[in-house]
N, CA and C atoms as a LAMMPS dump frame, in Angstrom:
ITEM: TIMESTEP
0
ITEM: NUMBER OF ATOMS
357
ITEM: BOX BOUNDS ff ff ff
-5.0000000000000000e+02 5.0000000000000000e+02
-5.0000000000000000e+02 5.0000000000000000e+02
-5.0000000000000000e+02 5.0000000000000000e+02
ITEM: ATOMS id mol type element x y z
1 1 1 N 162.492 -14.055 -430.043
2 1 2 C 163.089 -13.239 -429.026
3 1 3 C 162.658 -11.779 -429.254
4 2 1 N 162.187 -11.101 -428.235
5 2 2 C 161.699 -9.745 -428.387
6 2 3 C 162.871 -8.755 -428.356
7 3 1 N 162.68 -7.659 -429.058
8 3 2 C 163.685 -6.6 -429.091
9 3 3 C 163.663 -5.826 -427.775
10 4 1 N 164.821 -5.36 -427.355
11 4 2 C 164.897 -4.554 -426.134
12 4 3 C 164.293 -3.179 -426.404
13 5 1 N 163.676 -2.657 -425.379
14 5 2 C 163.137 -1.294 -425.437
15 5 3 C 163.979 -0.493 -424.456
16 6 1 N 164.605 0.569 -424.957
17 6 2 C 165.458 1.439 -424.128
18 6 3 C 164.753 2.766 -423.911
19 7 1 N 164.673 3.209 -422.699
20 7 2 C 163.999 4.456 -422.35
21 7 3 C 164.999 5.402 -421.671
22 8 1 N 164.907 6.683 -422.046
23 8 2 C 165.783 7.698 -421.44
24 8 3 C 164.936 8.83 -420.895
25 9 1 N 165.398 9.412 -419.805
26 9 2 C 164.692 10.519 -419.137
27 9 3 C 163.274 10.104 -418.783
28 10 1 N 163.142 8.966 -418.123
29 10 2 C 161.834 8.414 -417.795
30 10 3 C 161.37 8.903 -416.439
31 11 1 N 160.056 9.055 -416.36
32 11 2 C 159.376 9.333 -415.086
33 11 3 C 158.177 8.392 -415.05
34 12 1 N 157.354 8.559 -414.04
35 12 2 C 156.159 7.722 -413.968
36 12 3 C 155.176 8.062 -415.094
37 13 1 N 155.325 9.247 -415.659
38 13 2 C 154.382 9.71 -416.684
39 13 3 C 154.839 9.453 -418.109
40 14 1 N 156.178 9.581 -418.361
41 14 2 C 156.648 9.496 -419.736
42 14 3 C 158.149 9.328 -419.804
43 15 1 N 158.634 9.03 -420.994
44 15 2 C 160.065 9.012 -421.325
45 15 3 C 160.272 10.005 -422.454
46 16 1 N 161.386 10.761 -422.403
47 16 2 C 161.67 11.706 -423.499
48 16 3 C 162.112 10.974 -424.755
49 17 1 N 162.854 9.861 -424.557
50 17 2 C 163.326 9.058 -425.698
51 17 3 C 162.978 7.606 -425.438
52 18 1 N 162.416 6.963 -426.459
53 18 2 C 162.213 5.516 -426.403
54 18 3 C 162.79 4.954 -427.707
55 19 1 N 163.667 3.956 -427.52
56 19 2 C 164.259 3.314 -428.69
57 19 3 C 163.842 1.862 -428.718
58 20 1 N 163.298 1.433 -429.855
59 20 2 C 162.885 0.043 -430.049
60 20 3 C 163.338 -0.378 -431.446
61 21 1 N 164.114 -1.419 -431.494
62 21 2 C 164.645 -1.905 -432.752
63 21 3 C 165.395 -0.766 -433.448
64 22 1 N 165.013 -0.413 -434.632
65 22 2 C 165.703 0.653 -435.379
66 22 3 C 164.933 1.977 -435.337
67 23 1 N 163.941 2.061 -434.435
68 23 2 C 163.117 3.28 -434.345
69 23 3 C 163.387 4.061 -433.075
70 24 1 N 163.31 5.362 -433.19
71 24 2 C 163.494 6.286 -432.047
72 24 3 C 162.243 7.139 -431.979
73 25 1 N 161.654 7.169 -430.804
74 25 2 C 160.457 7.969 -430.548
75 25 3 C 160.83 9.062 -429.556
76 26 1 N 160.492 10.306 -429.877
77 26 2 C 160.696 11.415 -428.944
78 26 3 C 159.337 11.888 -428.475
79 27 1 N 159.236 12.111 -427.165
80 27 2 C 157.98 12.678 -426.638
81 27 3 C 157.809 14.096 -427.185
82 28 1 N 156.645 14.659 -426.992
83 28 2 C 156.384 16.009 -427.45
84 28 3 C 157.394 17.001 -426.875
85 29 1 N 158.101 17.719 -427.758
86 29 2 C 159.093 18.674 -427.333
87 29 3 C 158.55 20.078 -427.447
88 30 1 N 158.781 20.868 -426.398
89 30 2 C 158.316 22.248 -426.346
90 30 3 C 159.493 23.154 -426.011
91 31 1 N 159.268 24.425 -426.108
92 31 2 C 160.262 25.4 -425.65
93 31 3 C 160.162 25.541 -424.138
94 32 1 N 160.976 26.385 -423.582
95 32 2 C 160.901 26.621 -422.142
96 32 3 C 159.638 27.397 -421.771
97 33 1 N 158.953 27.924 -422.774
98 33 2 C 157.651 28.588 -422.539
99 33 3 C 157.753 30.002 -422.047
100 34 1 N 158.827 30.682 -422.409
101 34 2 C 158.953 32.086 -422.03
102 34 3 C 157.785 32.878 -422.644
103 35 1 N 157.058 33.62 -421.824
104 35 2 C 155.933 34.395 -422.369
105 35 3 C 156.349 35.424 -423.424
106 36 1 N 157.625 35.813 -423.402
107 36 2 C 158.105 36.801 -424.364
108 36 3 C 158.465 36.193 -425.72
109 37 1 N 158.583 34.861 -425.787
110 37 2 C 159.026 34.196 -427.02
111 37 3 C 157.862 34.021 -427.991
112 38 1 N 158.087 34.444 -429.243
113 38 2 C 157.067 34.236 -430.271
114 38 3 C 157.223 32.84 -430.874
115 39 1 N 156.367 32.49 -431.818
116 39 2 C 156.406 31.128 -432.372
117 39 3 C 157.704 30.863 -433.124
118 40 1 N 158.314 31.872 -433.713
119 40 2 C 159.6 31.684 -434.393
120 40 3 C 160.666 31.258 -433.406
121 41 1 N 160.775 31.964 -432.304
122 41 2 C 161.786 31.646 -431.304
123 41 3 C 161.481 30.284 -430.661
124 42 1 N 160.226 30.036 -430.347
125 42 2 C 159.866 28.748 -429.748
126 42 3 C 160.143 27.594 -430.693
127 43 1 N 159.854 27.765 -431.973
128 43 2 C 160.112 26.713 -432.956
129 43 3 C 161.595 26.414 -433.043
130 44 1 N 162.425 27.453 -433.073
131 44 2 C 163.888 27.255 -433.092
132 44 3 C 164.339 26.451 -431.875
133 45 1 N 163.802 26.793 -430.702
134 45 2 C 164.188 26.101 -429.484
135 45 3 C 163.74 24.62 -429.526
136 46 1 N 162.526 24.367 -429.995
137 46 2 C 162.023 22.999 -430.097
138 46 3 C 162.904 22.198 -431.043
139 47 1 N 163.241 22.761 -432.197
140 47 2 C 164.051 22.034 -433.166
141 47 3 C 165.454 21.777 -432.641
142 48 1 N 165.981 22.689 -431.857
143 48 2 C 167.287 22.49 -431.219
144 48 3 C 167.214 21.315 -430.236
145 49 1 N 166.155 21.254 -429.469
146 49 2 C 165.986 20.134 -428.533
147 49 3 C 165.845 18.821 -429.268
148 50 1 N 165.132 18.821 -430.37
149 50 2 C 164.992 17.617 -431.173
150 50 3 C 166.365 17.18 -431.7
151 51 1 N 167.157 18.149 -432.215
152 51 2 C 168.517 17.818 -432.672
153 51 3 C 169.329 17.148 -431.554
154 52 1 N 169.271 17.693 -430.373
155 52 2 C 170.066 17.165 -429.243
156 52 3 C 169.603 15.764 -428.854
157 53 1 N 168.291 15.554 -428.749
158 53 2 C 167.779 14.241 -428.367
159 53 3 C 168.039 13.189 -429.432
160 54 1 N 167.87 13.559 -430.692
161 54 2 C 168.167 12.587 -431.769
162 54 3 C 169.637 12.198 -431.76
163 55 1 N 170.514 13.171 -431.566
164 55 2 C 171.949 12.884 -431.521
165 55 3 C 172.26 11.922 -430.365
166 56 1 N 171.663 12.175 -429.222
167 56 2 C 171.862 11.319 -428.044
168 56 3 C 171.371 9.889 -428.317
169 57 1 N 170.293 9.781 -429.084
170 57 2 C 169.711 8.487 -429.382
171 57 3 C 170.351 7.775 -430.573
172 58 1 N 171.308 8.445 -431.237
173 58 2 C 171.988 7.844 -432.371
174 58 3 C 171.316 8.072 -433.704
175 59 1 N 170.738 9.257 -433.87
176 59 2 C 170.076 9.609 -435.125
177 59 3 C 170.255 11.094 -435.4
178 60 1 N 169.573 11.592 -436.41
179 60 2 C 169.582 13.016 -436.715
180 60 3 C 168.395 13.365 -437.597
181 61 1 N 168.263 14.64 -437.906
182 61 2 C 167.089 15.121 -438.637
183 61 3 C 167.009 14.585 -440.089
184 62 1 N 168.111 14.046 -440.591
185 62 2 C 168.067 13.4 -441.929
186 62 3 C 167.314 12.09 -441.903
187 63 1 N 167.059 11.549 -440.722
188 63 2 C 166.424 10.223 -440.581
189 63 3 C 165.023 10.302 -440
190 64 1 N 164.421 11.491 -440.04
191 64 2 C 163.046 11.66 -439.559
192 64 3 C 162.09 10.828 -440.395
193 65 1 N 161.162 10.178 -439.727
194 65 2 C 160.122 9.398 -440.421
195 65 3 C 158.784 10.107 -440.344
196 66 1 N 158.469 10.612 -439.153
197 66 2 C 157.173 11.228 -438.922
198 66 3 C 157.3 12.31 -437.843
199 67 1 N 156.6 13.406 -438.052
200 67 2 C 156.547 14.501 -437.062
201 67 3 C 155.111 14.966 -436.938
202 68 1 N 154.652 15.057 -435.715
203 68 2 C 153.325 15.593 -435.375
204 68 3 C 153.555 16.949 -434.718
205 69 1 N 153.007 17.99 -435.301
206 69 2 C 153.193 19.352 -434.789
207 69 3 C 151.871 19.867 -434.253
208 70 1 N 151.897 20.338 -433.033
209 70 2 C 150.732 20.979 -432.397
210 70 3 C 151.037 22.479 -432.317
211 71 1 N 150.148 23.28 -432.852
212 71 2 C 150.259 24.734 -432.739
213 71 3 C 149.104 25.25 -431.882
214 72 1 N 149.418 26.208 -431.03
215 72 2 C 148.374 26.835 -430.233
216 72 3 C 147.368 27.541 -431.159
217 73 1 N 147.901 28.136 -432.236
218 73 2 C 147.044 28.808 -433.195
219 73 3 C 147.533 28.572 -434.614
220 74 1 N 146.627 28.224 -435.509
221 74 2 C 147.023 28.041 -436.908
222 74 3 C 147.425 29.376 -437.538
223 75 1 N 147.183 30.489 -436.853
224 75 2 C 147.687 31.775 -437.339
225 75 3 C 149.219 31.765 -437.385
226 76 1 N 149.846 30.872 -436.611
227 76 2 C 151.318 30.787 -436.568
228 76 3 C 151.897 29.785 -437.562
229 77 1 N 151.045 29.186 -438.391
230 77 2 C 151.48 28.13 -439.304
231 77 3 C 152.599 28.594 -440.25
232 78 1 N 152.43 29.739 -440.869
233 78 2 C 153.446 30.218 -441.832
234 78 3 C 154.762 30.537 -441.139
235 79 1 N 154.722 31.178 -439.981
236 79 2 C 155.955 31.511 -439.26
237 79 3 C 156.663 30.262 -438.788
238 80 1 N 155.93 29.284 -438.284
239 80 2 C 156.545 28.016 -437.871
240 80 3 C 157.147 27.322 -439.058
241 81 1 N 156.425 27.273 -440.191
242 81 2 C 156.943 26.612 -441.382
243 81 3 C 158.214 27.26 -441.909
244 82 1 N 158.334 28.548 -441.79
245 82 2 C 159.558 29.249 -442.257
246 82 3 C 160.769 28.725 -441.496
247 83 1 N 160.665 28.593 -440.188
248 83 2 C 161.76 28.056 -439.369
249 83 3 C 161.977 26.585 -439.705
250 84 1 N 160.915 25.817 -439.767
251 84 2 C 160.981 24.379 -440.088
252 84 3 C 161.716 24.154 -441.395
253 85 1 N 161.331 24.888 -442.443
254 85 2 C 161.894 24.693 -443.779
255 85 3 C 163.371 25.071 -443.821
256 86 1 N 163.802 26.032 -443.024
257 86 2 C 165.231 26.398 -442.999
258 86 3 C 166.039 25.352 -442.211
259 87 1 N 165.412 24.641 -441.289
260 87 2 C 166.061 23.621 -440.449
261 87 3 C 166.144 22.268 -441.147
262 88 1 N 165.138 21.909 -441.909
263 88 2 C 165.06 20.583 -442.5
264 88 3 C 165.969 20.464 -443.733
265 89 1 N 166.827 19.448 -443.782
266 89 2 C 167.7 19.258 -444.942
267 89 3 C 166.879 18.924 -446.201
268 90 1 N 167.386 19.33 -447.346
269 90 2 C 166.722 18.981 -448.622
270 90 3 C 166.601 17.457 -448.741
271 91 1 N 165.44 17.01 -449.195
272 91 2 C 165.223 15.592 -449.417
273 91 3 C 164.949 14.785 -448.16
274 92 1 N 164.802 15.429 -447.014
275 92 2 C 164.627 14.695 -445.757
276 92 3 C 163.255 14.948 -445.123
277 93 1 N 162.308 15.398 -445.921
278 93 2 C 160.987 15.718 -445.362
279 93 3 C 160.3 14.452 -444.854
280 94 1 N 159.882 14.461 -443.587
281 94 2 C 159.155 13.287 -443.025
282 94 3 C 157.668 13.374 -443.378
283 95 1 N 156.963 12.293 -443.08
284 95 2 C 155.5 12.378 -443.047
285 95 3 C 155.183 13.371 -441.927
286 96 1 N 154.229 14.264 -442.132
287 96 2 C 154.016 15.304 -441.13
288 96 3 C 152.533 15.673 -441.043
289 97 1 N 152.124 15.949 -439.811
290 97 2 C 150.774 16.442 -439.543
291 97 3 C 150.895 17.661 -438.658
292 98 1 N 150.112 18.694 -438.944
293 98 2 C 150.084 19.881 -438.095
294 98 3 C 148.646 20.133 -437.705
295 99 1 N 148.411 20.279 -436.397
296 99 2 C 147.067 20.521 -435.885
297 99 3 C 147.083 21.688 -434.906
298 100 1 N 145.95 22.309 -434.737
299 100 2 C 145.785 23.328 -433.718
300 100 3 C 145.325 22.634 -432.443
301 101 1 N 145.967 22.99 -431.332
302 101 2 C 145.641 22.313 -430.077
303 101 3 C 145.908 23.21 -428.88
304 102 1 N 145.184 22.955 -427.805
305 102 2 C 145.468 23.635 -426.552
306 102 3 C 146.64 22.886 -425.922
307 103 1 N 147.723 23.584 -425.631
308 103 2 C 148.932 22.977 -425.086
309 103 3 C 148.953 23.03 -423.579
310 104 1 N 149.939 22.374 -422.966
311 104 2 C 149.995 22.216 -421.52
312 104 3 C 150.117 23.525 -420.733
313 105 1 N 150.644 24.545 -421.37
314 105 2 C 150.812 25.85 -420.717
315 105 3 C 150.345 26.937 -421.68
316 106 1 N 149.762 27.976 -421.161
317 106 2 C 149.283 29.057 -422.011
318 106 3 C 150.406 29.745 -422.775
319 107 1 N 151.639 29.692 -422.25
320 107 2 C 152.773 30.346 -422.903
321 107 3 C 153.323 29.518 -424.054
322 108 1 N 153.005 28.234 -424.134
323 108 2 C 153.524 27.39 -425.214
324 108 3 C 152.746 27.624 -426.491
325 109 1 N 153.491 27.751 -427.597
326 109 2 C 152.889 28.015 -428.887
327 109 3 C 153.052 26.849 -429.845
328 110 1 N 154.032 25.965 -429.613
329 110 2 C 154.318 24.861 -430.523
330 110 3 C 154.873 23.673 -429.75
331 111 1 N 154.499 22.471 -430.165
332 111 2 C 155.006 21.227 -429.622
333 111 3 C 155.175 20.249 -430.77
334 112 1 N 156.291 19.491 -430.771
335 112 2 C 156.542 18.538 -431.838
336 112 3 C 156.89 17.16 -431.262
337 113 1 N 156.26 16.118 -431.848
338 113 2 C 156.51 14.745 -431.49
339 113 3 C 157.156 14.06 -432.697
340 114 1 N 158.222 13.305 -432.463
341 114 2 C 159.054 12.801 -433.563
342 114 3 C 159.2 11.275 -433.491
343 115 1 N 159.218 10.676 -434.687
344 115 2 C 159.656 9.297 -434.867
345 115 3 C 160.749 9.346 -435.916
346 116 1 N 161.919 8.716 -435.609
347 116 2 C 163.046 8.703 -436.522
348 116 3 C 163.649 7.301 -436.576
349 117 1 N 164.405 7.059 -437.644
350 117 2 C 165.174 5.817 -437.746
351 117 3 C 166.525 6.049 -437.094
352 118 1 N 167.051 4.988 -436.516
353 118 2 C 168.387 5.11 -435.936
354 118 3 C 169.42 5.076 -437.076
355 119 1 N 170.58 5.582 -436.75
356 119 2 C 171.649 5.63 -437.78
357 119 3 C 172.263 4.27 -437.978
């Protein structure tokens, strides 16, 4: 018998949350893309969105398995990491990859894609 796949906030293009078995997948989360926001502010907003979506899906940042981070510029790596490290609980570091990438909007500086275990 196959496990149910539950999708939330779905469109023809994507779902923000997909839950399968004990895993939760979040689509790439970005800030609202305010041109005035620097990478620190955008990272805080992205992490807040991740907190909200994980809570809705029955998980939290203590159960992160993997995070893929896209930065518009690797020049922002240290500033993004400073926010990341203050947000992440001790002992809960996921497998993580950070790459430089062109994002969907010129105003976006950071995007994060998450896989977490359910609670």
